[in-house]
Every structure is written in structure tokens, then in C-alpha cells.
C-alpha positions, 0 to 999 in steps of 0.5 A, spaced: 431 261 862 437 256 864 444 258 866 449 256 872 447 259 879 452 264 881 449 266 888 444 264 892 440 267 898 440 266 905 434 262 905 436 257 899 438 250 901 436 246 894 441 250 890 449 252 890 453 256 886 455 252 879 449 248 879 445 248 872 438 250 873 432 252 869 427 256 871 420 260 869 421 267 872 415 271 875 413 277 872 414 281 878 421 278 879 424 281 872 425 279 865 430 273 863 433 276 857 439 278 860 446 276 862 444 275 869 437 274 872 434 273 879 429 267 880 425 264 886 428 258 888 421 255 888 420 256 881 427 253 879 429 246 878 436 242 876 436 242 868 436 236 864 443 233 864 442 230 857 441 237 854 445 243 852 444 248 857 442 253 852 436 248 850 434 247 857 431 255 857 426 253 851 423 248 856 420 252 862 414 256 860 412 252 854 413 246 857 409 248 864 404 251 860 403 244 856 403 240 862 399 243 867 394 244 861 393 237 859 394 234 866 391 239 871 385 242 866 384 236 861 385 230 866 389 227 861 389 219 862 392 213 858 387 211 852 384 218 851 384 221 844 387 228 844 387 234 839 392 239 839 391 245 835 398 249 834 402 242 835 408 245 831 409 251 836 412 253 842 407 250 847 404 245 842 410 241 840 411 240 848 404 238 848 404 232 843 410 229 847 407 230 854 400 227 851 404 221 848 408 220 855 401 219 858 399 214 853 394 218 849 392 218 842 394 224 839 392 228 833 396 234 831 393 240 827 399 244 824 401 246 817 403 240 812 410 243 812 411 241 819 408 234 819 414 230 819 417 234 825 410 233 829 410 226 827 417 225 829 415 228 836 409 222 836 403 225 833 399 219 831 395 223 826 395 230 822 390 235 820 393 240 815 389 246 817 391 249 810 387 243 807 381 242 811 378 246 816 374 241 820 377 237 826 373 230 826 378 224 827 376 217 826 373 217 833 371 223 838 376 226 842 376 226 849 381 232 850 382 238 845 388 243 847 387 249 843 393 254 842 391 258 836 384 260 839 381 262 832 376 256 831 369 257 834 367 252 840 362 248 835 368 246 831 371 242 837 364 240 840 362 237 833 368 232 834 368 231 841 366 226 846 360 227 850 364 229 856 370 232 852 374 238 855 376 244 851 383 247 854 384 254 851 390 258 851 386 264 851 380 267 854 374 269 849 367 272 850 364 265 847 369 261 851 368 264 858 360 264 857 361 256 855 365 255 861 360 258 866 354 255 862 356 248 860 355 245 866 348 247 866 346 243 860 352 239 858 357 234 860 362 238 856 367 243 859 371 249 857 378 251 861 383 256 860 391 255 861 394 259 867 401 257 867 404 257 874 412 256 876 412 250 880 419 246 881 416 239 882 413 240 875 420 242 872 422 236 875 417 232 872 419 235 865 426 234 867 425 226 868 421 226 861 427 229 858 432 225 861 428 219 859 428 221 852 421 222 852 421 230 851 425 234 847 425 241 845 425 243 838 429 249 836 427 253 830 433 258 831 438 261 836 440 268 836 444 272 840 442 277 846 444 283 841 438 280 836 433 280 841 428 285 837 429 281 831 427 274 835 421 278 837 419 279 830 421 272 828 416 270 833 410 274 832 410 272 825 407 266 828 410 260 824 415 258 828 417 251 829 418 249 836 422 255 840 427 261 839 433 261 843 436 267 846 443 266 848 448 270 851 455 269 849 461 273 853 466 277 850 
């Protein structure tokens, strides 16, 4: 979510009414598809100053997922070769930009109709999954970020370096088994994304935005009254970037 602070709790010292913030609300704290939302102070940060406030709402959940997956699980570093599967989607389009900010070479897997968009975000190479099924690149990948979780692990390992890491957005039986057993027989690793709301990480995303290195791609903007329609569009699975829900007071 993103919006202006209306009220702060007694123990909150970092924010004041009128501040522009973006945040990832906790599951227990309530939803954000509403005119007003409550978020924990440690899950919020000042919104990027160079973006419209509505666009800032597209960043926290997806941006944090991409950042924490690449940095904390994949240990991304300059010069690495990164494969991003689902690169045109909500998390994937942030992953491409964040990986580039770390100095990685990025190969993006997406449909051909999204190639221009993903290249504009910084992708060095494109694999059109409608034209080919394998992931092999010019050189082995050090890190694969799989947001689709359909291809078997063997397809990734065939294209990866001996110590490569596969970060998966969702668990599966084969991936959980690999996470447990691979350390016994291989230097390769499988990890799973588990996003956490962290103000410090939101600050990092804000800095990337204000430096012009990160920006959300907005596929469609719908009003709060069209929330059900927004879910239908999202569930079709071909959204480029993010769908925004806005509240426009009468």
C-alpha cells in the first residue's frame, strides 16, 4: 500500500500525519484494499519522492520479494549471471532491475510480446518461452529466480554453474527434497522465497527508485469498486508488471 499518514500510535516517532509512506501490511494486521489501512511502523518507509503516490503502492510486496530473494537467498553479486523466470510479472520485473543494480548479467524468461518492456528494464538477454523450452545461455547461470515454478529442477541445473542457486517462489515436493538432499551430494542449492516486511529494505527500494534504477511498470489501474475485476485480470497470469487499485474520494 501507499498513502498519507492520517494518525500515528503513541509509540511511533518516525512518522507524522501528512507523511507520504509505502508499506507492506502484515497478514494479521488486515488488508489494504480499503480507504484506510493500519500498518506497523517497522513495516513502512517514506515513499519514493520521484513517483506518484499511487505507483508507490506497487512496490512493497513485489519489490521486497525480489530484493530479499536475490540478495538474502541468492547472494547476488556483481558479475554473476542471473536467470529470471517470469521476468515480466509483478515480482519478476522488479527482479530484473534489482539484479542489474547489483551489476549482474540478466537473462529474462518471458513471452515475446513483453520482450521490449523487459529489455527497457535492463535485461541483457531474452528467452521467449513460447519459442523454446530450455534455459541454456551463453554461459552457465550462478543464480536462477523461478517465479513460475513449473519447469523441473533438472532444466535449471542443466543450465547452471556447479555452485548455482535456484530460488523458487513456491515450494514443491521435488524442490523441498532438493533443498534437504543437495548439500549431501552437490554444491548447488535450492531456496524458497519468504518475504518479510522490513523498513530498511523499503528504504533500499526507495533509494533505487530515487536514483532512477528502479521503477514499477503499471499494467492497469482500477478503482476500489472494481476490486473483483482486478483479481480476475490478475488470475489470468499474463499481467505485465502490476495492477493498481486506487481510492478516489467522492
